[in-house]
C-alpha positions as CSV (number, residue, x, y, z in Angstrom):
1,M,-4.8,43.9,1.1
2,A,-7.2,41.0,-0.2
3,R,-8.7,41.5,-3.5
4,D,-12.2,42.5,-3.6
5,D,-14.7,40.0,-5.2
6,P,-16.5,41.3,-8.5
7,P,-20.4,41.6,-8.6
8,W,-21.9,38.7,-9.3
9,T,-24.9,38.4,-7.2
10,G,-27.1,40.2,-10.0
11,S,-25.9,37.6,-12.5
12,V,-28.0,34.6,-10.4
13,Q,-31.8,34.4,-11.4
14,V,-33.5,32.1,-8.9
15,R,-36.7,30.4,-9.2
16,S,-38.8,27.9,-6.8
17,E,-39.3,24.5,-8.5
18,T,-42.4,22.9,-6.8
19,E,-43.0,20.3,-9.1
20,L,-39.6,18.5,-8.8
21,E,-40.5,19.0,-5.1
22,R,-43.3,17.2,-5.5
23,Q,-42.3,15.0,-7.8
24,L,-39.5,14.4,-5.1
25,L,-42.0,13.7,-1.9
26,E,-43.9,11.6,-4.0
27,R,-40.9,8.6,-3.7
28,L,-41.2,8.8,0.0
29,D,-45.0,7.7,-0.4
30,R,-44.5,5.2,-3.3
31,E,-41.3,3.5,-2.7
32,P,-40.7,2.0,1.1
33,R,-38.2,4.1,2.8
34,R,-34.6,2.8,2.8
35,R,-31.6,4.5,3.9
36,A,-29.0,4.7,1.1
37,I,-25.6,2.8,2.4
38,W,-22.2,3.5,0.9
39,V,-19.8,1.2,-0.2
40,T,-17.8,2.4,2.3
41,D,-19.9,1.7,4.9
42,L,-19.7,-1.8,4.5
43,V,-16.4,-2.1,4.7
44,D,-16.4,-0.9,8.0
45,P,-20.0,-0.8,9.6
46,R,-19.4,0.1,13.0
47,T,-17.3,3.0,12.0
48,A,-20.3,4.1,9.8
49,Y,-22.5,3.5,12.8
50,F,-20.9,5.8,15.0
51,H,-20.4,8.5,12.1
52,L,-23.8,8.6,11.7
53,K,-25.0,8.6,15.4
54,A,-22.2,10.1,17.3
55,P,-19.9,12.7,15.1
56,V,-16.8,14.1,16.5
57,L,-14.0,16.2,15.4
58,I,-11.5,14.8,13.1
59,P,-8.0,16.1,15.1
60,P,-6.3,18.5,12.8
61,E,-3.2,16.3,12.4
62,R,-5.3,13.3,11.3
63,A,-7.2,15.4,8.7
64,A,-3.9,17.2,7.4
65,K,-2.6,13.3,6.6
66,M,-6.3,12.9,5.2
67,D,-6.1,15.5,3.0
68,S,-2.4,15.0,1.5
69,G,-3.5,11.6,1.0
70,R,-6.7,12.9,-1.2
71,E,-3.6,14.9,-3.3
72,I,-1.8,12.0,-4.5
73,H,-5.2,10.3,-5.0
74,A,-6.6,13.0,-7.2
75,A,-3.0,13.3,-8.9
76,V,-2.7,9.6,-10.1
77,E,-6.3,9.7,-11.0
78,A,-5.8,12.8,-13.0
79,A,-2.4,11.0,-14.6
80,L,-4.5,7.7,-15.4
81,A,-8.0,8.2,-16.6
82,E,-10.1,11.1,-18.6
83,A,-12.5,13.0,-16.6
84,A,-15.3,10.8,-17.3
85,H,-13.6,7.8,-16.2
86,Q,-13.0,9.0,-12.6
87,E,-15.2,9.1,-9.5
88,V,-17.8,7.2,-11.4
89,R,-20.9,7.1,-9.0
90,V,-23.4,4.2,-9.2
91,Q,-26.4,2.8,-7.3
92,R,-28.1,-0.4,-7.2
93,E,-30.9,-0.9,-4.8
94,G,-30.0,1.3,-2.2
95,I,-26.6,0.6,-2.1
96,V,-24.4,3.3,-3.6
97,G,-20.7,3.5,-4.6
98,Q,-18.3,5.7,-6.2
99,I,-16.0,4.0,-7.9
100,D,-12.4,5.5,-8.1
101,L,-11.4,4.7,-11.6
102,F,-14.0,3.2,-14.1
103,D,-13.5,1.9,-17.9
104,D,-13.4,-1.6,-18.8
105,R,-13.4,-2.2,-15.3
106,P,-13.3,-1.2,-11.6
107,T,-10.6,-0.2,-10.4
108,E,-9.9,0.9,-6.5
109,L,-7.0,3.2,-6.1
110,K,-5.4,3.2,-2.5
111,T,-2.5,5.4,-1.4
112,T,-0.2,3.9,1.0
113,G,3.1,4.3,2.7
114,S,4.3,0.6,2.2
115,L,3.4,-0.9,-1.3
116,V,3.2,-4.8,-0.6
117,G,2.8,-7.8,-2.8
118,A,-0.5,-9.9,-3.5
119,E,0.0,-12.2,-0.4
120,A,0.3,-9.6,2.2
121,I,-2.9,-8.0,0.8
122,Q,-4.6,-11.2,1.0
123,R,-3.3,-11.7,4.5
124,G,-3.7,-8.0,6.2
125,R,-5.4,-5.7,3.9
126,P,-8.6,-7.8,2.6
127,A,-10.6,-4.6,3.1
128,Y,-9.3,-3.5,-0.3
129,L,-10.8,-6.9,-1.8
130,E,-13.7,-6.5,0.3
131,Q,-14.0,-3.0,-1.6
132,L,-13.2,-3.8,-5.2
133,G,-15.9,-6.7,-5.2
134,L,-18.8,-4.5,-3.8
135,Y,-17.8,-2.1,-6.9
136,C,-17.6,-5.1,-9.3
137,A,-21.3,-6.3,-8.2
138,L,-22.4,-3.1,-8.5
139,V,-21.5,-3.0,-12.3
140,Q,-22.0,-6.5,-13.0
141,R,-18.1,-6.8,-13.9
142,T,-16.2,-10.1,-13.1
143,A,-12.7,-8.3,-13.3
144,G,-11.5,-5.8,-10.9
145,R,-8.4,-3.8,-10.4
146,L,-6.7,-2.7,-7.4
147,L,-3.9,0.1,-7.5
148,L,-1.8,1.1,-4.8
149,A,0.1,4.4,-4.9
150,S,3.2,5.6,-3.1
151,T,2.6,8.3,-0.1
152,A,6.9,8.7,-0.5
153,E,8.2,11.5,-3.0
154,S,9.1,9.3,-5.6
155,P,6.2,8.5,-7.8
156,E,5.7,4.6,-7.6
157,L,2.3,2.1,-8.4
158,R,1.7,-1.4,-8.1
159,V,-1.1,-3.3,-10.0
160,F,-3.2,-6.5,-9.3
161,D,-5.8,-7.8,-11.1
162,T,-8.6,-10.2,-9.5
163,E,-11.9,-11.7,-10.6
164,F,-15.2,-12.3,-8.6
165,S,-16.7,-15.2,-10.6
166,D,-19.6,-15.2,-7.7
167,L,-21.2,-12.4,-8.5
168,A,-24.6,-13.0,-7.5
169,G,-23.1,-14.6,-3.8
170,V,-21.0,-10.8,-3.9
171,W,-24.2,-9.2,-4.3
172,R,-26.0,-11.1,-1.4
173,D,-23.7,-11.0,1.1
174,A,-23.6,-7.1,0.1
175,T,-27.4,-6.5,0.3
176,E,-27.3,-8.7,3.7
177,G,-24.4,-6.3,5.6
178,A,-26.6,-3.1,4.5
179,A,-29.8,-4.8,5.6
180,S,-27.7,-5.1,9.5
181,L,-26.5,-1.6,9.2
182,R,-29.6,-0.3,8.5
183,K,-31.4,-2.6,11.6
184,A,-28.7,-1.4,13.7
185,I,-29.4,2.2,13.1
186,E,-33.1,2.0,13.3
187,R,-32.2,0.3,17.1
188,G,-30.0,2.9,18.2
189,T,-27.2,0.4,18.8
190,P,-24.3,-1.1,17.2
191,E,-24.8,-4.6,19.2
192,G,-24.3,-7.6,16.3
193,L,-22.0,-5.4,14.1
194,P,-18.5,-6.6,13.6
195,S,-15.7,-5.0,15.3
196,C,-14.1,-1.7,14.4
197,A,-11.4,-2.1,12.2
198,W,-9.3,0.6,13.8
199,R,-9.8,-0.2,17.3
200,G,-6.2,0.6,18.9
201,R,-5.2,2.5,15.6
202,G,-6.4,5.9,16.2
203,C,-9.9,5.4,15.8
204,P,-11.3,9.2,16.6
205,Y,-14.9,7.5,18.3
206,E,-12.5,5.4,20.8
207,D,-10.0,8.2,21.3
208,Q,-13.0,10.9,22.0
209,R,-15.1,8.3,24.2
210,V,-18.1,8.0,22.4
211,C,-18.6,4.7,21.7
212,D,-19.1,1.7,23.5
213,C,-17.2,-0.7,22.2
214,T,-15.2,-3.3,23.9
215,G,-12.6,-5.2,21.7
216,G,-14.6,-8.1,22.6
217,E,-17.0,-8.0,19.3
218,A,-16.9,-10.7,16.4
219,P,-14.4,-9.9,13.7
220,F,-15.1,-8.7,10.4
221,P,-15.6,-11.8,8.7
222,Y,-14.5,-10.1,4.9
223,P,-17.0,-12.6,3.3
224,I,-16.4,-10.6,-0.3
225,A,-13.0,-10.5,0.1
226,A,-12.9,-14.3,0.8
227,R,-14.6,-14.7,-2.7
228,A,-11.8,-12.7,-4.8
229,G,-10.0,-15.2,-7.2
230,P,-6.0,-15.0,-7.1
231,L,-4.8,-11.8,-7.3
232,T,-2.0,-11.4,-9.4
233,E,0.1,-8.7,-9.6
234,R,0.8,-7.4,-13.4
235,P,4.6,-5.6,-12.9
236,E,4.5,-4.5,-16.8
237,E,1.2,-2.7,-16.2
238,S,2.8,-1.5,-12.9
239,E,6.0,-0.3,-14.7
240,R,3.9,1.8,-17.7
241,L,1.3,3.3,-14.8
242,T,3.9,4.5,-13.1
243,R,5.7,6.2,-15.6
244,R,2.7,7.5,-17.1
245,W,2.0,9.5,-13.6
246,A,5.8,10.2,-13.1
247,E,5.7,12.1,-16.5
248,R,2.7,14.3,-15.4
249,P,3.9,17.8,-14.0
250,N,4.1,17.1,-10.4
251,L,2.6,20.6,-9.0
252,R,0.8,21.1,-6.2
253,P,-2.4,22.5,-7.1
254,T,-2.9,25.9,-5.2
255,V,-6.9,25.0,-5.3
256,R,-7.0,21.8,-4.1
257,R,-10.9,21.7,-3.1
258,F,-13.8,23.8,-3.8
259,R,-13.9,25.0,-0.2
260,D,-10.6,26.7,-1.0
261,L,-12.7,29.3,-3.0
262,L,-15.0,29.8,-0.2
263,Y,-12.3,30.1,2.8
264,P,-9.0,31.3,1.0
265,R,-7.6,32.7,3.7
266,R,-8.3,29.1,6.1
267,A,-6.7,27.4,3.1
268,F,-3.5,29.6,2.9
269,F,-3.1,28.6,6.3
270,E,-3.7,24.6,5.9
271,Q,-1.2,24.5,3.2
272,T,1.6,26.8,5.3
273,V,1.2,26.3,8.9
274,P,1.6,22.7,10.3
275,A,-1.5,21.2,11.7
276,P,-2.2,22.4,15.1
277,T,-1.7,19.1,17.6
278,S,-4.8,18.2,19.5
279,G,-3.3,19.2,23.3
280,G,-6.5,16.9,24.6
281,P,-9.8,15.7,23.3
282,P,-11.0,18.1,20.7
283,G,-14.6,19.7,21.7
284,P,-18.2,18.8,21.0
285,P,-18.5,18.8,17.1
286,P,-20.7,22.1,15.8
287,P,-24.5,21.6,15.7
288,R,-25.5,19.1,12.6
289,A,-28.5,18.4,11.0
290,D,-27.3,15.1,10.0
291,D,-30.7,13.2,10.0
292,L,-32.2,15.7,7.8
293,Y,-29.1,16.0,5.5
294,R,-29.2,11.7,5.4
295,Q,-32.6,11.6,4.4
296,L,-33.0,14.1,1.9
297,S,-29.8,12.7,0.2
298,D,-30.7,9.2,0.3
299,L,-34.4,10.4,-1.5
300,L,-31.9,12.0,-4.0
301,E,-30.1,8.7,-4.6
302,S,-33.5,6.8,-4.6
303,G,-33.7,7.7,-8.4
304,P,-33.2,5.8,-11.2
305,P,-29.8,5.1,-12.5
306,G,-28.0,7.8,-13.7
307,E,-29.8,10.9,-12.3
308,V,-27.3,11.3,-9.2
309,S,-23.9,11.2,-10.9
310,R,-20.4,13.1,-10.2
311,V,-18.3,14.6,-12.7
312,H,-14.8,15.6,-13.0
313,P,-14.2,18.7,-14.7
314,G,-10.7,18.0,-15.2
315,S,-8.3,21.0,-15.5
316,T,-11.1,23.5,-14.6
317,G,-12.0,22.4,-11.6
318,P,-9.7,20.7,-8.0
319,E,-12.2,17.6,-7.5
320,S,-15.5,16.1,-8.8
321,V,-18.9,17.6,-9.0
322,A,-22.1,16.1,-8.0
323,C,-24.4,16.6,-10.7
324,F,-29.3,16.0,-10.5
325,R,-30.0,14.9,-14.1
326,G,-26.8,16.5,-15.5
327,Q,-26.6,19.9,-13.4
328,P,-24.7,20.8,-10.4
329,F,-26.2,20.5,-7.3
330,L,-26.0,21.6,-3.7
331,L,-27.5,20.0,-0.7
332,K,-28.0,22.2,2.4
333,V,-29.5,21.8,5.7
334,T,-30.9,24.8,7.8
335,R,-32.8,25.8,11.1
336,A,-33.8,29.0,9.6
337,W,-37.7,29.2,11.2
338,R,-39.4,30.1,8.0
339,T,-38.6,29.8,4.2
340,P,-37.7,32.8,2.6
341,S,-38.9,33.6,-1.2
342,P,-35.7,32.8,-3.7
343,A,-34.9,37.0,-3.6
344,E,-34.7,36.7,0.0
345,L,-32.3,33.8,-0.2
346,L,-30.3,34.7,-2.2
347,A,-29.9,38.1,-0.2
348,G,-29.4,36.2,3.1
349,Q,-27.6,33.5,2.5
350,P,-25.6,34.0,-1.0
351,N,-22.5,31.7,0.3
352,Y,-25.3,29.1,-0.9
353,F,-25.1,30.6,-4.3
354,L,-21.5,31.1,-4.6
355,E,-20.9,27.3,-3.4
356,L,-22.7,26.3,-5.6
357,G,-21.8,28.8,-8.5
358,V,-17.9,27.4,-8.4
359,R,-18.9,24.3,-9.2
360,C,-21.0,25.0,-12.4
361,A,-18.2,27.5,-13.1
362,A,-16.0,24.6,-13.2
363,L,-18.5,22.4,-15.2
364,R,-19.0,25.2,-17.6
365,S,-22.9,24.8,-16.3
366,A,-24.9,28.3,-16.3
367,D,-27.6,26.0,-14.5
368,G,-27.6,24.3,-11.2
369,W,-30.3,23.2,-8.4
370,L,-29.9,23.8,-4.5
371,F,-31.8,21.6,-2.5
372,I,-32.6,23.2,1.0
373,G,-33.5,21.3,3.9
374,Y,-35.7,23.3,6.6
375,E,-35.1,21.5,10.0
376,R,-37.6,23.1,11.8
377,A,-40.8,22.8,9.4
378,D,-43.7,22.2,10.9
379,R,-44.9,20.1,8.2
380,P,-43.2,17.0,6.5
381,L,-44.0,18.6,3.2
382,D,-42.1,22.0,3.9
383,R,-39.3,20.4,5.1
384,L,-37.9,20.6,1.8
385,R,-37.5,23.4,-1.1
386,V,-35.8,22.9,-4.4
387,Y,-34.7,26.3,-6.3
388,H,-33.5,26.0,-9.7
389,V,-30.7,28.2,-10.2
390,R,-29.0,30.1,-13.1
391,F,-26.2,32.2,-13.5
392,D,-26.3,34.5,-16.6
393,P,-23.4,35.2,-17.7
394,L,-21.6,32.4,-15.9
395,S,-18.5,34.8,-16.5
396,A,-19.8,36.5,-13.3
397,V,-19.4,33.9,-10.7
398,E,-16.2,32.3,-13.2
399,G,-14.5,36.3,-12.1
400,V,-15.1,35.6,-8.7
401,A,-13.4,31.9,-8.6
402,E,-10.5,33.3,-10.8
403,S,-10.0,36.5,-8.2
404,R,-10.1,34.1,-5.2
405,R,-7.3,31.6,-7.0
406,K,-5.1,34.6,-7.9
407,G,-5.5,36.0,-4.3
408,L,-4.7,33.0,-2.8
409,E,-1.9,32.4,-5.2
410,E,-0.5,35.8,-4.0
411,A,-0.8,34.9,-0.4
412,L,0.9,31.5,-0.7
413,A,3.9,33.4,-3.1
414,S,4.6,36.2,-0.8
415,G,3.8,34.3,2.5
416,Q,1.2,37.1,3.0
417,P,-2.1,35.8,4.2
418,E,-4.0,39.4,3.9
419,A,-4.1,39.1,-0.1
420,A,-6.7,36.0,0.3
421,T,-10.1,36.8,0.8
422,P,-10.7,36.7,4.3
423,C,-13.7,34.1,6.2
424,P,-16.3,35.1,7.3
425,G,-16.8,36.2,11.2
426,W,-18.9,33.1,12.1
427,M,-15.9,30.9,11.2
428,F,-13.2,32.6,13.8
429,R,-14.5,30.7,16.8
430,N,-13.9,27.1,16.2
431,C,-11.0,27.9,13.8
432,A,-7.8,25.8,14.6
433,Y,-6.0,28.8,13.0
434,R,-7.0,31.7,14.8
435,A,-3.8,32.2,16.5
436,Q,-2.1,33.2,13.6
437,C,-5.0,34.8,12.1
438,A,-7.4,37.2,13.7
439,C,-9.2,37.9,10.8
440,G,-13.0,37.2,12.7
441,A,-11.8,38.6,15.9
442,D,-14.1,41.9,15.5
443,A,-17.2,39.9,14.3
444,V,-17.3,37.8,17.4
445,T,-16.1,40.4,19.5
446,T,-19.2,42.7,18.1
447,G,-21.8,39.8,18.0
448,E,-21.7,39.5,14.7
449,T,-21.2,35.5,14.5
450,T,-24.0,33.9,12.8
451,G,-23.3,30.6,13.4
452,R,-22.2,27.7,10.9
């Protein structure tokens, strides 16, 4: 049987932060609204357009492959750099990047099944250099490093260095690309954007027939990659970093993402059952309030540099934590008809607070922020509510995280999913593993499904 969560909601203190709401909403009036554009959007703008305008479900087999790459990615980062130098968030003039490793220079890490040389990268993988150049321009450093990590069993890295001497030109390319993508989003058409980098190579928007790409679009010119200096391999550094990676214990983490602590039983099946095959085109994605979520995300990113950051908790957590003014934060969007009081919110949506709480526990921070967008609010000023959340004592939510981690460990060791905390009933209807686990069937058949 799944272990019960220790009591924790009694440790949660919630207060409305109306002054911070006012400050954030004032930004909309003080500054022209500018959609935040991520570095990864600029490397493949047509895919970024459809990701926003026509979101699709990622096929389970592809999602599993992406998860595997992320695990290797995280293992390399943990082996090579201190937490403070991992996944460093930077933003400048509405362009946002998250640098894999950043100490003396930006370092872009790519996991791949083929560790190619410098010439093959420049000829066949210019997107790697495009992304690296964007990071160099964001932080105003001419020197950049590219790391290729093998996805094979044996750890192996290849290290390449390059320079972008014309940072002004790189930034000009970046801002022009961002402006082009913003205009396409505003017009509601991808016309004029370069061709999709993944067309014919497993693009989910092509496979699920939601895009109108013809294949005749102009190819992406990779202007920033063209500005890169010679790409020089560093074999001694490759050997040194490979050795450092190999010396780290190769332990597959039980908790790979914070989501595993929210849904441990699903995490059990994700780690033990082969990813379900598509068996045909996936159904439509679940309802999403992407427009409001993106607007509020852009609003938070519009502050001074460093106001929003990502902090890796090191050994106490599986992934980096988004922070606002130095404290973990969570952004949610709801279709609720009214704004509840803080006490009603805690009683009605304890999952929001648990999701924030496990992140606070990982950073050993008793305080956090909860931002909630209300999609159905009549007035723009009512579409955002800000709450300051304090976990006192923090050990209460730490106990929940530890209990769920141990339950997942027991389930994986015994092969019995019942040891892991079951998922909420509303997840059952769209669960890829419901044929193996019917933990939510009763909730669905009795009409208790509450949506996402």
